[in-house]
C-alpha positions in Angstrom: 0.1 -0.1 0.2 2.8 2.3 0.5 5.9 2.3 -2.1 8.7 4.5 -1.3 11.8 4.9 -4.2 14.7 6.1 -3.7 12.9 9.0 -1.5 15.1 11.5 -1.1 14.8 15.1 1.2 17.8 17.8 1.4 18.2 20.8 3.2 21.0 22.6 1.4 23.8 20.3 2.1 21.9 18.6 4.3 20.3 15.0 3.7 17.6 14.3 5.9 16.3 11.7 4.1 18.7 9.6 1.8 17.3 7.6 -1.3 14.8 5.7 1.0 13.3 2.3 -0.6 10.6 0.8 1.6 7.3 -1.0 1.2 4.4 -1.4 3.6 2.0 -4.1 2.9 -1.7 -4.0 2.7 -3.4 -4.9 6.3 0.2 -4.3 8.1 1.1 -2.0 11.1 4.4 -1.2 10.4 6.8 0.6 12.8 9.6 3.1 12.0 12.2 3.5 14.9 15.1 6.1 15.1 16.6 8.5 16.8 16.0 11.9 17.2 17.2 13.5 13.9 17.0 10.3 11.5 14.8 11.3 9.1 11.4 9.5 10.1 9.1 12.6 10.9 10.5 13.9 7.6 9.6 10.8 5.6 6.0 10.6 7.1 5.6 14.3 6.1 6.7 13.4 2.4 4.5 10.1 2.5 1.1 12.4 3.9 2.2 14.9 1.0 3.0 17.5 3.5 6.6 17.6 2.1 7.8 17.6 -1.5 10.6 15.3 -1.7 14.2 16.6 -3.6 14.0 13.5 -5.8 12.3 9.8 -5.4 8.6 9.0 -5.4 5.9 7.8 -3.1 3.2 5.7 -4.1 -0.2 4.9 -1.9 -2.3 2.4 -3.2 -0.3 2.5 -6.4 -0.9 6.3 -7.0 1.9 8.5 -7.2 1.1 11.2 -4.7 3.1 13.7 -6.7 1.5 13.2 -10.0 -2.1 13.0 -8.5 -2.1 14.1 -5.0 -5.6 14.4 -4.4 -6.5 11.0 -5.2 -3.5 9.6 -3.1 -4.6 12.1 -0.3 -8.2 10.8 -0.3 -7.3 7.4 0.7 -4.6 8.6 3.5 -5.3 9.7 7.1 -2.2 11.2 9.1 -1.9 11.6 12.9 0.8 14.4 13.2 3.4 14.5 16.6 1.9 17.8 17.2 -1.4 18.1 16.8 -2.7 21.9 15.0 -6.6 22.4 15.4 -8.5 25.1 14.7 -9.0 26.7 18.4 -12.2 28.7 17.9 -13.9 25.6 16.6 -15.0 23.0 18.8 -14.5 19.4 19.0 -17.7 18.2 16.9 -17.4 21.1 14.2 -13.6 20.5 13.5 -14.4 16.6 12.8 -17.3 17.9 10.7 -14.8 20.2 8.9 -12.1 17.2 8.2 -14.6 15.2 6.8 -15.9 17.9 4.4 -12.5 18.1 3.1 -12.8 14.4 2.1 -16.2 15.0 0.6 -18.1 13.6 3.3 -21.2 14.7 5.4 -24.8 13.7 6.6 -25.8 11.1 9.1 -23.2 8.6 8.4 -20.5 10.8 9.3 -22.4 12.3 12.4 -22.7 8.1 13.7 -18.7 7.8 12.8 -18.0 10.8 14.6 -20.2 10.2 17.6 -18.3 6.8 18.0 -15.1 7.9 17.8 -15.6 10.7 20.8 -17.3 8.1 22.8 -14.1 6.1 22.4 -11.7 8.5 23.6 -14.3 9.8 26.1 -15.0 13.2 24.3 -18.4 13.0 24.2 -19.0 15.7 26.9 -16.6 18.1 25.2 -17.9 17.4 21.5 -19.3 21.0 21.7 -16.2 23.1 23.4 -14.1 24.9 21.8 -10.7 23.5 21.2 -8.8 26.1 22.9 -10.3 24.6 26.1 -8.8 21.1 25.2 -5.7 19.5 27.0 -2.8 18.7 25.1 -4.0 14.9 25.4 -7.4 15.9 24.7 -6.3 17.5 21.2 -4.7 14.4 20.4 -7.5 12.2 20.7 -9.3 14.4 18.4 -6.6 14.6 15.6 -6.5 10.7 15.9 -10.4 10.9 15.5 -10.4 12.8 12.9 -7.8 10.6 10.9 -10.3 7.7 11.1 -13.2 9.7 10.5 -13.2 8.7 6.6 -12.3 5.4 6.8 -9.1 5.6 5.1 -7.2 2.8 3.7 -3.8 4.0 5.2 -2.7 6.2 8.1 0.6 7.3 8.5 1.0 8.1 12.3 4.2 10.1 14.1 4.6 9.6 17.7 0.8 8.7 18.4 1.4 7.8 22.1 2.6 11.5 23.1 0.3 13.1 25.5 -2.3 10.1 26.0 -3.3 8.7 29.6 -2.7 5.0 29.8 -6.0 4.2 28.7 -6.5 6.2 25.8 -3.1 4.3 24.6 -4.4 1.0 25.2 -7.5 2.4 23.1 -5.3 3.2 20.5 -3.1 0.4 19.9 -6.3 -1.9 20.2 -7.7 0.3 17.3 -4.6 0.2 15.2 -4.5 -4.0 15.5 -8.2 -4.1 14.7 -7.6 -1.6 11.8 -5.0 -3.7 10.3 -6.6 -6.7 10.8 -9.3 -5.5 8.5 -7.5 -4.9 5.8 -6.3 -1.4 6.6 -2.6 0.0 6.6 -0.8 1.7 9.4 2.7 3.2 9.3 3.8 4.4 12.6 6.7 6.3 14.0 7.5 6.1 17.8 10.2 6.4 20.0 9.0 3.7 22.2 10.5 0.3 21.6 7.8 -1.5 23.8 4.9 -0.5 21.6 6.5 -1.3 18.4 7.3 -4.7 19.9 3.9 -5.3 21.3 1.7 -4.0 18.1 3.7 -4.1 15.1 3.9 -6.5 12.6 7.5 -5.0 11.3 9.7 -2.6 11.8 12.5 -0.7 10.3 15.2 1.1 12.1 16.3 4.3 10.3 19.6 6.4 11.3 21.1 9.5 9.5 18.3 9.1 6.7 18.8 5.6 6.0 16.9 2.3 6.7 19.8 -0.2 9.1 17.6 -2.7 9.6 14.1 -4.3 8.6 12.2 -7.3 9.4 9.4 -8.7 11.8 9.9 -8.2 15.9 11.3 -11.9 16.1 13.3 -11.5 12.9 15.4 -8.7 14.4 15.3 -10.3 18.1 17.1 -12.8 16.5 19.9 -11.1 14.8 20.5 -9.5 18.0 21.1 -12.7 19.9 23.5 -13.5 16.4 25.4 -10.6 17.7 25.4 -10.8 21.5 22.6 -8.4 22.1 19.6 -9.1 23.9 16.0 -8.0 22.5 15.1 -5.3 20.2 16.4 -2.3 22.6 19.9 -3.7 22.9 19.9 -3.8 18.5 18.5 -0.5 18.6 21.2 0.7 20.7 23.7 -1.2 18.6 22.5 0.3 15.6 22.0 3.4 16.5 23.5 4.9 19.8 25.4 2.3 21.7 28.8 4.2 21.1 27.2 7.3 22.8 25.9 5.5 26.0 29.4 4.3 26.4 30.9 7.7 26.0 28.4 8.8 28.6 29.5 6.1 30.7 33.1 7.4 30.5 32.3 10.9 31.2 30.5 9.8 34.5 33.2 7.7 35.4 35.9 10.3 34.8 
């Protein structure tokens, strides 16, 4: 459902994403892991059509997002790491606004909206202005907006930020059920435990390049083969073990 071909993004002489080739299959919950500055958010924004690549291509369900942006985006839901919502709209007005962007309205949208608001305990706040919402409530609202039009593909950047434990559990269950029904989710996260628990496959990115990709069990087996134990140890080996050792040396000095 998601295909990246030599996807590249440069800012002047700095290469944030470097000729990335990647495929995410239909019905897959795909984890995208990496340290800060690795290129995760830049990649997801190019997939969502928010950033234009320097070179390369993004296909969503076989549609080239550069050639047919409206058709590609119609099949896509996007959950950013920092939710932006018009604060002078109520929660319900914002969701109706988002539905309208996809050409949807009427009783079906209202029913879907009420179901999502109830799922995330926002029903009592649906007619309150967003400016009165906490960060966690805004995150729940933006998540609801991404599911509202039932997209084939959802791209998620750090979905658990600001969520309470109950909402985080609901979201993980929602992701699993959504992919079980044949939809596709690509999710970046810093939380290795979340990736291990919910993802079918994981890619570890560093310096704009994929350093490892595979199922959780497969990556764990690779870690064992190199003398590491578990995904966290393997992740640190690929992206930051040296920095951790240097910190210990500084503290011991």
